[in-house]
Structure formats: C-alpha cells, structure tokens
N, C-alpha and C positions, 0 to 999 in steps of 0.2 A: 504494500500500500504506500501511496505517497501522501505528503502533507495535504490537508484539505482546508479550504476556507469556506465559510458558510454564507449563503445568501438566501433570502426568503423566496419562496415560490408558491404559486397557487395550486391547490389540488381540490378536487371535488370530494366531498364527504356527504353521503346521502343526497346526492344531487345538488349540493350547494358548494360554494367556493369558500375555502378557508386557507389561511396562510400557514404553510407547512415548510419547515426548513429543508433545503436540499444542499448538497455539497458539490463543489467544483474543485478541480486540481489547481493548486497554487504553488509553483516551484520556487518562489523567491527565497533568498538566503535567510532573511529575517522573517520567518513565516508566521505573521500574525493571523489569528482566526477571528475575524470580526464580521458582523453583518454589514452588508453594503446597502446604503439607502437609509431613509428615515424610518427606522423600525423601533417602536417603543417596547422593547423586550430585552431579556437577558440573552447574551450569546450562549450561555451554558445551560439554558433551560429548555430541554425537549423531553417530553415524556418518553419512557422506554418502549414506546410503540410507534409505529409509523403512521397511524391514523389518529387524528385528534378531532375534536368537535369543530364543525363548520363555524366560521366566524371567529375562531380563536387563533392566537399565535401558538407556536410549538410548546410553550410552557403553560398553556392554559389561559394566558392573558387574553382578554378580549381585544379584538382588533380596534384600531384607532377610529373606526366609523362610529360617530356619536349616536347613530341610530341603533347601534347594538348596545353599547354601554362603555363606560370608562372605569373598569374595575378588574381586579385580578381574580382568577379562579381560586376558590377556597379549597385548601387541602382537606378540610373537614368542615362540618356545620353542625348545628345543634348545640349541646352543652356537654363537651367532653369532661369527664369526671375530674381529671387531673387539673384542668384549668379552673374548674369550679372550686376544688378543694385547696389549691395552692394560691389562687388569685394572681394578680398581675405582679410581675417583678419590677424592681426599679429600672428605669430606662438606662440603656448603655449608650455611649456617644457614637456618633458617626465618625468614620475614618477621617481624621482632621487634615491629612496631607500625605505627601509621598513618604514612604518608609521602606525599610528592608528588614529581613529576618532570615532565619534558617529555613523555616517552613511556614507557608501561609495555608490556612485551612478555611475553606468556605463551605458553609453549612454548619450551623450551631445547634443541631438537634443532638440526639443521643449519640450518634456516630461521631460527629465532629467533636463533641465533648469528651468522649472516651479517647479519641485520637489525641486531642490537645493535652489531656491529662497525662497520657503516656509519654508524649514527646517532651513535655516540660519536666516530668519526673526524670527523664534521661538527660536533662540539662540543655535542651534545645531552645532557641529563641523562636517564639511562635506568635503569629498574628491570626486571630480568628475573626471571620466576617460572616454576617448573616443579613439577608435582605429584609427579614422581618424581625420579630422578637425571638430571642433564642428559645428553642424548644417548642415554639408555638405551631409548628407544622405537624408532620406525621407523629412525632413523639407525643404530643399532647393527646392525640386520638388513640394511642396504643392502650391496650388493656394490660400489657406488661406481664404476660405469662412467660416466665423464664424457663425454657425447656431445651433439651438437646435434640428433641425430635425435629426431623426435617420434613418438609411437605411431602416428599417421597419417602415411603417406608424403606427400611434398610434393604429388604429383599428386592424391592422394585428399583431402588437406587443401584444395587449391585448389577442388575440386568442392564442398567444404563451406562455405568462407568466402571464396572468391574468390581468383584467382591472385595479385593484389598482396598481399593480407593473408597468404596462405600463404607467399609469398616473404619477407615481412617477418618472419613468425614464425620461419622457419628461420634467417634471417640474424641475428636477435636472439639465438637460441639459440647460434649459432656465436660471437657476440660474448661471450656469457656464459661460454663455455669459456675464452676468453682472459682475461676479467676474473677468473675464479676463480684462474687461474694467478698473476696479479699479486697478488691478495689473499693467497694462501697463501705467496708468496715472502718475505713479511716475518715469518712465524711461526717460532718456535723448534721444532725437532725435528719438523717436518711438511714433507713434500716433495710437490710436484705433478710428475707425470711426463707430458709430452706423449706421446701415442701416435697411431698411425693406427688406423682401425677397418675391419672387414670386415663387410658385411651380406650373409650367404650366401643364395643362392637355394636353396631346399629342393627345388624341382621344376623341370622344364623350363619349365612354364608360368610359374612365378615368375621364372625367368631372363629370359623375354621381357619381362615387366612391369618388372623391375628395370633392364634395359637402357634402357628408356624413362625410368625414374626417374633414371638416371645422367645422361641428356641434360638432363632438366628441372633437376636440381640444378646442373649445370655452367652452364646458361643464366642462373642467378641469381647466379653468381659463386662458388659453392662449389667447392673443389678436390677433385674426384672423378675416378675412372677406373673403367672396367669391366674386370674380369678374367674370362677364361673359366675353365672348370673345371680345365684343365691348368695354367694360370698360378697359380691358387689353391693347387693341390696342390704344385707345385714350389717356390713362393715361401714358402708357409706350412705346408704339410703337412696341410691340411684337405680333407676330401671335400665336394664341393658340386656344384651345377650352374652355378657362376659366382658372382661377388660384386661389389658396389660397394665399392671401396676409397676411404675418405675420409681425407684427410691430417690432419684436425683432430679430435682426441679426447684424452682424458687419464684419469689414474687418481690416486687419493688414498686415504689412510686416513680414512674418513669420521668415525669417532669421535674420533681424535686431532685432526683438523682442528676439529671442533666444540668440543672442550674448549679448544684453543688460541685459537680466536676469542673464546670467552667470557672467557678469562683476559685477552686483550688488551683487550677491552671494559672489564673490571673495572679494569685498570691505568689506563684513561682516566677512571675515576670511576663506571662503571656499578655498581649494587648488584644482586647476583646471589643469588637465594634458591631453595632446593629444598624439596620436601615441603610446598609451599604451593599449595593448590587455589584457583583462581578460581571463586567460586560465584555471583557476580552482577555486574551492571553497571547503572549509571544515568547518565543525562545530567544534568549539573549545570546549574542555572538560569543561572548566569553564564558558561556555556561550559565546555567540557572534560567529562571523564568521571570517574566513580569506580568502581573495581572492588572487590568485596568478596571476602574469602578465607575459607577454612575455619578459619583461626586467629583470626578476629575482627578482624584488621587490615584497613585499607583503603588503597588507593593512588589519589590524585587525579592526573590527568595531562591534558595538552592532547589527547593521542591515546592510544588503547589499540590494540595490534596483537595480533590473534589468529593465532598462527603454530603451529597445532595439527595441521598435516598433513591427515589424512583425517577429522578430527573437526570437525563443523560446529556452530556455535552453534544451540541448539535453536529459537530464534525465526526463523531464516533458513529459511523454509518452501519450499525448493526441493530437488528430487531432482537434484543436480548431478553425482553420480558414483556408481559402483558399487564395492563392495569385492571384492577378490580375495585369495586366499592364494597365496603363492609359496614355493618351496622351494629351498634352496641348500646347497652343500657347499664345503669347503676341503680340498684334498688334502694329503697329506704332502709334504714338500719334494721337488721334482723335480730330478734331477741334470742332465738335458740336455733342453731343449725342442726339440731338432732344428731343423727349418726355422722353427718358430715362435719365433725367437730375438729378435725385436724387440718382443715383448709386445703386439702389436696386440689391440685389443678386438674381440670377435667376438659377433655375434648372428645369428639366423636369420629367414628370411621366414615360416617355418611359424608357425601360431597354434594354441595358445600357443607362443611362441618360447623357445629356450634362449639364454643369454647368458653369456659367460665372459671372464675376464681372468687375468693373472698378478699375483703380489704381489712386494713387494720382497725377501722372504725365499725366493722360488723356489717358490711354490705355484700351483695353479690354483684360482680361485674360479669356480664355475659354478652357475647357477640356472635355474629355469624350472618347467615342469609346473604353470602357474597354473590355479587353479580358482576358481569363484565362492565367496566367503566365506559360510558359513552360521553357524558358531560356532567358538570357539577349540578346544573339545574335539574336534570332528570334524576340524578342520585338523590338530591334533596327532597324531591317530590315523593320518592319511595319511602322516606323515613317513617312516617306514621304507620303505614301498613307493615313494613318490615319489623318495627318494634312490637306491634301486636302479635306477629308470628313468633318473635323471639320470646315474648312473654308466655305464649303457649308452649314453646319448647322447654322453658324453665319449669313450668308446671308438670310437663310430661316426664322430664328427667328426674325431678325431685318432688314428687307429688305431696310429700309430707311438709314441704316448706311453703309457708304463706308469705308472699312478697308483694310489694307495690313499687312501681317504677318511680324513681325520683328524678333521674336525668337520662337523656338519650342523645345519641349523636351518630354521625356517619362520617366515614373517611375513605381515602383512596390509598391503595398500596399496590406494589408490583410483585409479580410472580414469575420466576424463571422456569424453563422447561424441566430442569433437573433439580429444582428446589434449592439450588446453591446460589450465593451472591456472586457478584463480579468485584474482585478486589485485586489491586495491583497496578502495574504499569503497562503501557503500550509502547513498543519500540519506536513507533513513528512520532511520538510526542515526548521527547526527552524532558525530564523534570516534572512531568504530570503524573500524578497517582490518583487512583479512583477507589471509591467504596460505594457501590451502587447495586440496585436490583434486589433488595431483600424481600423475602416472602413472609410466611407466618411467624417465624422466630427471628425477627430482625435484630433484636437487642443482643441475642447470642452471637449473631454474625458481626455485630458492631464490635464486640469484644475481640473477635478474631481479626477484624480490620485494623484495630488499634495495634495489635501485635505485629501483623504482617507489614503494615505501612511504616511503623516505626523502625522495623528492621531494614526495610528498603532505604529509608532515609539515612541509616547508618552504613549503607553499602553492603548489607548482609541479606541473606535469604532465610526463609522459615520453612521447616518441613511442612508439607501439605499445602504450601502456597499455590502450587499448580492446580489444585482442585478448584480454586476460585479465580483462575487466571482470566484476564479480560479477553485473551485471544483463544480461549478454549472452544 
C-alpha cells in the first residue's frame, strides 16, 4: 500500500446522497493526510464501516446543509447510568498552543486513559486530546462487565484463527482482567470488584454446545465449570438450560475509572486537553509525527496513538468492523437479590444476547437487543420499545426479582468478524499507532492496548500482539 490522503466524496445510501470519505494516492515526501475543501469534520473520524447515514459526514457529523441540521451524531442518548451517577467533571482546557511530547494520545475514553496511565507510569511525556468531554463517548454508555470472554466462543475462534492462537487470545484476555484489577487498586475512590460470571444456555441445543465449550476452556487452563439448569436456578435464581460458570470476571464504574486514570496520568506530568479536535496528521522528515487540531495548534511527538474506539482514520481503507446499536437500563435500587447475592455477571448464548450485572448501590444494569446501526435518529426512536423488551427479558431471566426501571439509554459500538480488536501499527504510516474496533468486552481489550502500545513506543514487541494486528 502507498500513503493515502483523504478527500470527501458523495455516495448514495438508501437512494440518497451522503458525504463519505474516499482515499487517493498521494506520493509527496511530507505526506500529510488532510481533507481537501471546506469540510466541517475531523480527518480521523470515519466509522468502521463503509456505509454511513445519508446526509452525514464519515464521523456521523451532519452535513453543512442547514436544512439537515448543524449538530454532531451522538454516540449515545438517553440517560447513561455512569453519567447520571458521576455527574459532570470539571472542565479541562483547550490545547493552548503548539507543543511537543513523546506520545500524543487522542481519544480520552477508557482506552486513551489506560494508555496514558501506562505511558506516564513508564516515564513518558504524554499529551492527551479529546474533542468532547473525557469519557463522555462510548465509555459513558458501557455497562462495564469485565470479562475475558470474546464475542466468538473459544471453539469457534479456534476454527477461525487456529487452536493455539485462540487459546492465547482467551488467556491474554483473562490476564487483562487481573491486570485491570491491579491498575485500579491504586486509584482514589474507584473500586474493582472481582466476580464470577455465568454464560447461560438459551436453548437445549446451546447447552450441548456450551458443555463442549466448558471442556475446551478448562483444557487451556481457565477455571470453569458446567452447571445444569437446576444448579443455575438454585444457586443463582436464573432460568436457563444450563450455564458455564467462570471464576474470573469483574465489574467497575467505567466513567469514574476513566477520569481517575486521566487524573493520575496528569499528576505524573501528562497534559490533558478537551474540546480539541485532531484534524490532520503528517510524518515529519526527521522522524516523528505532527498532529494538527481545530484550534490551530499542533503537537509534535515521536508517536501518535489513535484511541478513538469505533472511529477509524479515514485513510485506513479497510472495512474492519460493523456498527451496532445496543440498549440498556438501570433499575431502581433492589432490596434483596435473592439467590443472586454474589453479583455474578450474566450473559446469554442467544444472539443478540442480553447481559447484566449489579452495581455497588444495589441496582441491576442490563443491556442487549442489539441491532445493526443505521443512524442515530433511528436508534433513538427504538429506545422505548427496546427497553420494554429488555424489561421483559429481566423478568424472564430472574422471575423472583421485582424491579423498576430508573434510567435507560442506547449507544453504538463496533464488532469485528473475529471478535478481536485492531491494535498496533501500520507500516505505511510511521509513528501512528491504533487501538480500534472493540466489541462486547472493550475494556478488557483496552487493557491489552495499553500494554501493546506502550511496548511499541519503547521499541519493543509483546507476545500475542499479532493476534490484534491492524494488517491481519
């Protein structure tokens, strides 16, 4: 591949025209990647799919046509529980002028926060940029079930990438759960709680498959056991056709953790700015990179890390993931959880699956009813009906539990074909590193991203890094 520069192009979606980024070859020596023309959007914001809503720019930003609107696509809507419970954080400054550092990280959600925390722990000079408020994107909409489970079951992943690689991927995810617990242990006012997890079989057929899955996981050293339907009911109060019980899982307040990680990075010297959009990138002739922002200031660095979740740099011309909308609710406080008194994390084998956990103040968080993402307006219109369905799912799964919905929300996430994220470098773009395309267990993958990217910034490699390679 050659270096690419991005220009906007029109494409029809559902019979209408929408501005969708396309790439053209640009062989110049100082190969900047910038939009050509008057385009009110970010260079680096393109969803991880090639088709976006008609009338929007690649990042979901509505086009400049005033007949449409002048607003940005919301990553989520409704009342995400973490935003409600944590409230607004004190405002961070805008990047005040040109600066330089070892590593510039853009995207101050949970991934960027973990990366910045790791880099500053290792003594690197870091600048963190976010176009919104830190943690206010996908992080705020997460239910933060911390699991090693990958969207593809172990046996299915083995069919896709080989038995040894699949086993490595699962073990690395399990390691990441433990690493996150250690990372959080030093934070003020944030707690990580170890939990067990239940992967419920939704049908008899699923139960037969999951029994084989239990054996496969045990064979690679994971602490699991098979529970039949009666055992699940008596020990946890859930209706099912059986379940895999995993001893290793956890839960955390995703937004509080993100803010605390960024604060710790700042205490070590990181410079942390909000309302600062990265609009362009160029490779510097003497090595390193320069990123350009909407405020006119630039940041020169040895490395630039794009930790923007499901948004992919426009020039990276791969359809690496698909967008989905998910829906979730938080109940009022529950007085008695009955048999579900250990707070085990729960999810189903049905697709799309439901997933649920408890909170420190005695609520149930439950989500699911995922659908392919088309546009934010349609997603938001689905919220009332989807929440009603989720309420029914909660009654079905835990019939003994009386609950009432307190908060509900919807958000957008990305899913890759193999259930693994894209983390690392691309040879064609020296100095650029990426952490993109997370699925159902994004926080676990964020931990791995922090480890892999910090090693790359030190000029080292990490075992298993190829599993998540951008070029796989």
